[in-house]
C-alpha positions as CSV (number, residue, x, y, z in Angstrom):
1,M,0.0,-0.1,0.0
2,R,1.7,3.3,-1.1
3,I,1.3,6.0,1.5
4,L,2.4,9.5,1.6
5,L,3.7,10.8,5.0
6,V,3.7,14.3,5.5
7,A,5.6,15.6,8.8
8,T,8.2,18.0,9.5
9,N,9.8,16.6,12.4
10,E,12.3,14.0,10.6
11,S,12.6,12.2,13.9
12,D,8.9,11.3,14.0
13,A,8.8,10.6,10.4
14,Q,11.4,7.8,10.8
15,S,9.7,6.3,13.5
16,M,6.5,6.1,11.6
17,R,8.2,4.5,8.7
18,G,9.6,2.0,11.0
19,V,6.3,1.1,12.7
20,L,4.9,0.6,9.3
21,A,7.8,-1.4,7.9
22,A,7.3,-3.7,10.8
23,S,3.4,-4.2,10.2
24,T,2.2,-7.6,9.4
25,I,-1.2,-6.3,8.2
26,T,-0.3,-5.2,4.9
27,P,3.2,-4.2,3.2
28,F,3.5,-0.3,3.3
29,Q,5.4,1.7,0.8
30,V,6.0,5.0,2.6
31,D,7.0,8.5,0.7
32,H,8.0,11.4,3.0
33,A,7.2,15.1,2.6
34,A,8.7,17.4,5.1
35,N,6.3,20.3,4.4
36,G,3.0,21.5,2.7
37,W,4.4,22.5,-0.8
38,A,6.5,19.4,-1.1
39,A,3.3,17.3,0.0
40,Q,1.5,19.0,-2.8
41,S,3.9,18.3,-5.4
42,R,4.0,14.7,-4.6
43,A,0.4,14.1,-4.1
44,A,-0.4,15.8,-7.2
45,D,1.4,13.0,-9.3
46,G,-0.9,10.5,-7.7
47,G,-1.0,6.9,-6.9
48,Y,-1.2,7.1,-3.0
49,E,-3.7,4.9,-1.5
50,A,-3.5,7.0,1.8
51,L,-2.2,10.2,3.3
52,I,-0.7,10.8,6.9
53,V,-0.6,14.2,7.8
54,D,0.9,16.0,10.7
55,D,-1.5,18.5,12.2
56,I,1.3,21.1,12.6
57,L,3.9,21.5,9.7
58,S,6.6,24.0,9.3
59,D,4.7,26.0,6.5
60,T,1.0,25.2,7.1
61,D,-1.4,22.9,9.3
62,G,-2.6,19.9,8.3
63,E,-6.4,20.8,8.0
64,T,-5.2,23.7,5.4
65,L,-3.0,21.3,3.4
66,L,-5.8,18.8,3.1
67,G,-8.1,21.7,1.9
68,R,-5.3,22.4,-0.9
69,L,-5.0,18.8,-1.8
70,R,-9.0,18.2,-2.4
71,A,-8.9,21.5,-4.2
72,I,-6.4,20.0,-6.7
73,G,-8.1,16.6,-6.9
74,V,-6.3,14.4,-4.5
75,G,-9.1,12.2,-3.2
76,A,-7.0,9.5,-1.1
77,P,-8.2,9.1,2.3
78,A,-6.2,11.0,4.9
79,L,-5.2,10.4,8.6
80,V,-4.3,13.2,10.7
81,L,-1.9,13.0,13.3
82,T,-3.2,15.3,16.2
83,S,-0.9,16.9,18.9
84,S,-3.8,17.2,21.1
85,P,-6.4,14.7,22.1
86,H,-9.1,17.2,21.8
87,H,-8.4,18.2,18.4
88,E,-11.5,19.1,16.2
89,G,-11.0,19.0,12.4
90,T,-13.2,18.3,9.4
91,S,-11.0,17.4,6.4
92,G,-9.5,14.6,7.6
93,D,-11.1,10.9,7.5
94,D,-9.8,10.0,10.8
95,Y,-8.0,11.7,13.6
96,L,-5.1,9.7,15.5
97,P,-3.0,11.2,18.5
98,K,0.7,11.5,17.4
99,T,1.7,9.7,20.6
100,E,-0.2,6.4,19.6
101,A,1.0,6.6,16.0
102,L,4.6,6.3,17.1
103,H,4.4,3.3,19.0
104,G,3.0,-0.2,18.3
105,R,0.5,-1.2,15.6
106,T,-2.0,1.5,15.9
107,L,-0.9,3.7,13.1
108,A,-1.2,0.7,10.7
109,R,-4.5,-0.5,11.9
110,A,-5.8,3.0,11.5
111,I,-4.3,3.6,7.9
112,A,-6.1,0.1,6.9
113,A,-9.5,1.1,8.2
114,I,-9.6,4.3,6.4
115,V,-8.5,2.8,3.3
116,Q,-11.1,0.0,3.6
117,R,-13.6,2.8,4.3
118,H,-12.9,4.7,1.4
119,Q,-12.9,1.9,-1.0
120,L,-16.4,0.9,0.5
121,T,-17.6,4.6,0.2
122,E,-16.4,4.6,-3.5
123,E,-18.1,1.1,-4.2
124,L,-21.4,2.7,-2.8
125,T,-21.3,5.9,-4.5
126,A,-20.7,3.8,-7.9
127,A,-23.5,1.4,-7.0
128,R,-26.1,4.6,-6.3
129,D,-25.0,6.1,-9.9
130,E,-25.6,2.7,-11.6
131,A,-29.0,2.7,-9.5
132,A,-29.8,6.1,-10.7
133,R,-28.8,6.0,-14.4
134,A,-31.0,2.3,-14.2
135,T,-34.2,4.5,-12.9
136,T,-33.7,7.2,-15.4
137,L,-33.6,4.4,-18.2
138,V,-36.7,2.5,-16.7
139,R,-38.6,6.1,-16.3
140,K,-37.8,7.1,-19.9
141,V,-38.8,3.6,-21.1
142,A,-42.1,3.8,-19.1
143,H,-42.9,7.5,-20.3
144,D,-42.3,6.4,-24.0
145,L,-44.4,3.3,-23.7
146,A,-47.3,5.3,-21.9
147,T,-48.9,6.9,-25.1
148,P,-48.9,4.1,-27.3
149,L,-50.2,1.8,-24.5
150,G,-52.7,4.0,-23.5
151,V,-54.1,4.2,-27.1
152,V,-54.5,0.5,-27.1
153,M,-56.0,0.5,-23.8
154,G,-58.2,3.3,-24.2
155,M,-59.3,2.9,-27.8
156,S,-60.1,-0.9,-27.0
157,Q,-62.5,0.2,-24.3
158,V,-64.0,2.6,-26.3
159,L,-64.9,0.1,-28.9
160,L,-66.3,-2.2,-26.5
161,S,-68.6,0.4,-24.9
162,E,-70.2,0.9,-28.4
163,D,-72.6,-1.2,-30.8
164,N,-70.1,-1.9,-33.5
165,G,-71.2,-4.9,-34.8
166,L,-68.6,-7.3,-33.6
167,D,-69.5,-11.0,-33.4
168,A,-68.8,-13.0,-30.2
169,D,-65.4,-14.1,-30.9
170,G,-64.5,-10.4,-32.3
171,R,-65.8,-8.9,-28.9
172,E,-64.1,-11.8,-26.8
173,G,-60.8,-11.0,-28.8
174,L,-61.2,-7.2,-28.2
175,E,-61.9,-7.8,-24.6
176,D,-58.8,-10.0,-24.3
177,I,-56.7,-6.8,-25.7
178,A,-58.2,-4.6,-23.4
179,R,-57.5,-6.5,-20.4
180,E,-53.7,-7.2,-21.4
181,A,-53.2,-3.6,-22.1
182,Q,-54.7,-3.0,-18.5
183,R,-52.1,-5.4,-17.1
184,A,-49.3,-3.7,-18.8
185,C,-50.6,-0.5,-17.7
186,A,-50.1,-2.0,-14.0
187,I,-46.7,-3.0,-14.7
188,L,-45.8,0.6,-16.1
189,E,-47.4,2.0,-12.9
190,R,-45.2,-0.2,-10.9
191,L,-42.1,0.9,-12.7
192,N,-42.9,4.6,-12.0
193,D,-43.9,3.8,-8.3
194,P,-40.8,5.2,-6.4
195,E,-41.6,2.7,-3.5
196,P,-42.9,-0.4,-5.4
197,Q,-44.5,-3.2,-3.3
198,A,-42.3,-6.5,-3.3
199,G,-43.2,-9.2,-5.7
200,P,-43.9,-9.9,-9.1
201,I,-47.3,-8.9,-10.7
202,S,-49.2,-12.0,-11.1
203,P,-50.0,-13.3,-14.6
204,A,-53.3,-14.5,-13.1
205,V,-54.5,-11.2,-12.8
206,T,-57.2,-10.2,-15.3
207,P,-58.6,-6.7,-14.5
208,S,-62.2,-5.9,-15.6
209,V,-62.7,-3.8,-18.5
210,P,-64.7,-0.6,-17.8
211,D,-67.5,0.5,-19.8
212,V,-67.5,4.3,-21.0
213,N,-70.5,5.6,-19.8
214,R,-71.4,9.0,-21.4
215,A,-74.1,11.3,-20.2
216,T,-76.8,12.3,-22.6
217,A,-77.9,15.7,-23.0
218,F,-81.4,16.9,-23.3
219,G,-81.3,20.1,-25.2
220,T,-78.3,21.5,-23.1
221,G,-76.3,22.4,-26.0
222,S,-72.6,21.5,-26.5
223,K,-69.8,22.7,-24.5
224,M,-66.3,23.1,-26.2
225,V,-63.3,21.0,-25.3
226,L,-59.6,21.4,-26.8
227,I,-57.5,18.4,-27.3
228,A,-53.9,19.4,-27.6
229,D,-51.5,16.4,-28.3
230,D,-48.8,15.8,-31.0
231,D,-49.7,11.9,-31.1
232,P,-52.6,11.8,-33.8
233,A,-53.7,8.2,-32.1
234,M,-54.0,10.1,-28.8
235,R,-56.0,12.7,-30.4
236,R,-58.3,10.2,-31.9
237,L,-58.7,8.4,-28.7
238,L,-59.7,11.5,-26.8
239,A,-62.0,12.6,-29.5
240,A,-63.5,9.2,-29.7
241,T,-63.9,9.3,-25.6
242,L,-65.8,12.7,-25.8
243,D,-68.1,11.8,-28.9
244,S,-71.2,12.6,-27.7
245,D,-73.9,15.4,-28.0
246,Q,-72.6,17.0,-24.7
247,F,-69.4,18.1,-26.4
248,S,-67.9,19.7,-29.4
249,V,-64.1,19.2,-29.7
250,L,-61.4,21.1,-31.1
251,E,-57.9,19.4,-32.1
252,A,-54.6,20.9,-32.0
253,A,-51.0,19.0,-32.8
254,D,-48.7,21.5,-30.9
255,G,-48.8,24.1,-28.4
256,E,-48.8,27.0,-31.0
257,E,-52.0,25.7,-32.8
258,A,-53.4,24.9,-29.4
259,W,-53.1,28.8,-28.2
260,R,-54.5,29.9,-31.5
261,L,-57.8,27.9,-31.2
262,I,-57.9,28.9,-27.3
263,R,-58.0,32.4,-28.1
264,E,-60.1,32.2,-31.1
265,H,-62.9,29.8,-29.5
266,H,-62.3,30.3,-25.8
267,P,-63.1,26.7,-24.9
268,A,-64.3,25.6,-21.6
269,V,-61.7,22.9,-21.1
270,A,-58.3,22.4,-22.5
271,I,-56.9,18.5,-22.6
272,L,-53.2,19.2,-22.9
273,D,-50.2,16.9,-23.4
274,W,-47.3,17.8,-21.6
275,Q,-44.6,17.2,-24.6
276,M,-45.7,19.0,-27.6
277,P,-43.6,21.0,-30.4
278,I,-43.4,24.6,-29.7
279,Y,-45.1,25.3,-26.5
280,N,-45.2,22.5,-24.3
281,G,-48.4,21.7,-22.0
282,L,-46.6,23.1,-19.1
283,E,-45.7,26.6,-20.6
284,L,-49.2,26.8,-22.5
285,T,-50.8,26.0,-19.2
286,A,-48.9,28.8,-17.6
287,V,-49.8,31.4,-20.4
288,I,-53.4,30.3,-20.1
289,K,-53.7,30.9,-16.4
290,G,-51.8,34.2,-16.7
291,D,-54.2,35.4,-19.4
292,P,-57.3,37.2,-17.9
293,Q,-59.6,36.5,-20.9
294,V,-59.2,32.9,-20.7
295,Q,-57.7,31.7,-17.1
296,G,-61.0,30.6,-16.1
297,M,-60.9,27.5,-18.3
298,T,-60.3,24.1,-17.0
299,V,-56.9,22.9,-17.7
300,I,-56.4,18.8,-17.6
301,M,-52.7,18.1,-18.0
302,L,-52.1,14.6,-19.5
303,T,-49.0,13.4,-19.5
304,G,-46.7,10.2,-18.8
305,R,-44.4,12.1,-16.4
306,S,-45.6,10.8,-13.0
307,A,-42.7,11.6,-10.7
308,E,-43.5,14.0,-7.9
309,E,-41.4,16.7,-9.0
310,D,-43.3,16.9,-12.2
311,R,-46.9,17.0,-10.4
312,K,-45.5,19.8,-8.6
313,A,-44.2,21.5,-11.7
314,G,-48.0,21.0,-12.9
315,A,-49.3,22.4,-9.7
316,R,-47.1,25.7,-10.1
317,A,-48.2,25.9,-13.6
318,Q,-51.8,25.9,-12.2
319,A,-53.1,22.9,-14.1
320,D,-56.6,22.1,-12.5
321,V,-56.4,18.3,-13.2
322,Y,-53.3,16.2,-13.6
323,L,-53.7,12.8,-15.0
324,I,-51.2,10.2,-15.8
325,K,-50.8,8.1,-19.2
326,P,-52.0,5.5,-19.8
327,F,-55.4,6.4,-18.5
328,S,-58.7,5.1,-18.7
329,P,-61.4,6.7,-21.1
330,E,-63.6,7.0,-18.2
331,E,-61.3,8.7,-16.1
332,V,-60.8,11.7,-18.9
333,L,-64.5,11.6,-19.4
334,R,-65.4,11.9,-15.8
335,A,-62.7,14.8,-15.3
336,V,-64.3,16.8,-18.3
337,E,-67.8,16.4,-17.0
338,R,-67.1,17.4,-13.6
339,A,-65.1,20.3,-15.2
340,L,-68.5,21.3,-17.3
341,G,-70.8,20.5,-14.2
342,I,-72.2,17.5,-15.9
343,T,-73.9,14.9,-14.1
344,H,-75.5,11.6,-14.8
């Protein structure tokens, strides 16, 4: 183990080199620097697994020297030898009274301990970094899957709720698609859960497919809803979900087109995707809520972003409803109806 010993007192330095040379814990190769500047020059070359630093040097003190070494990128763990048993410091990895370092195997054990702790800390940091990268990748995959999977699940539910001329086999096949899509959505929800429950999702789980129950208008007139999403399939799903005499629907493929339609038609509800070209849903929501002419409209943010910080960002932009893709058409329909005061 290669060690840099920084001590001004030559006699102390020789004694400590002798103590380490006699150690049976591990072989030590000890280089000596007599002052802070010599230590900086040697340490900058790298290759040391640990530092032993006297707290009193001819040109500086141990804490100041360690601060300089950390500033130039020297990351080796440091054992500070103290003149006082009550020494208080913050730069060293451990502290040892100098009188103990000059005798017995205490010095070798202290050096071995701080090196082992340093290695474990580096391994834990690397593991946390890898876990963070894996989490980011999983969330990206979950987000990218949310829209297409939501379209499959939602459109199958919409089709099942309508009389579309399917025979028994066709309807059974569509029900299978809807159920499996719901299972896949449950898996995505687990991937996005910061504290998922232990155990796998059972393949035997077959969630029921809800009906999309639309209210029927009795001469009440239409109410306008804007759908803004850059995915055509998602727009078709939402339009099909709202297909009734209760609503008239406007569609936009990006934030700029959505804002133009909002200013022109003043819809009562805007369903906005977060990730759209030109203006994203978050930006557009903030613009809507800041404009006195349209700020009273209900904004439903529809997104695959389920992290807590994303929800808080939606709240700061003053989105009225925050729905996560993939979603149930019934969930969107109920949100729109509540916004418009429609009851069954």
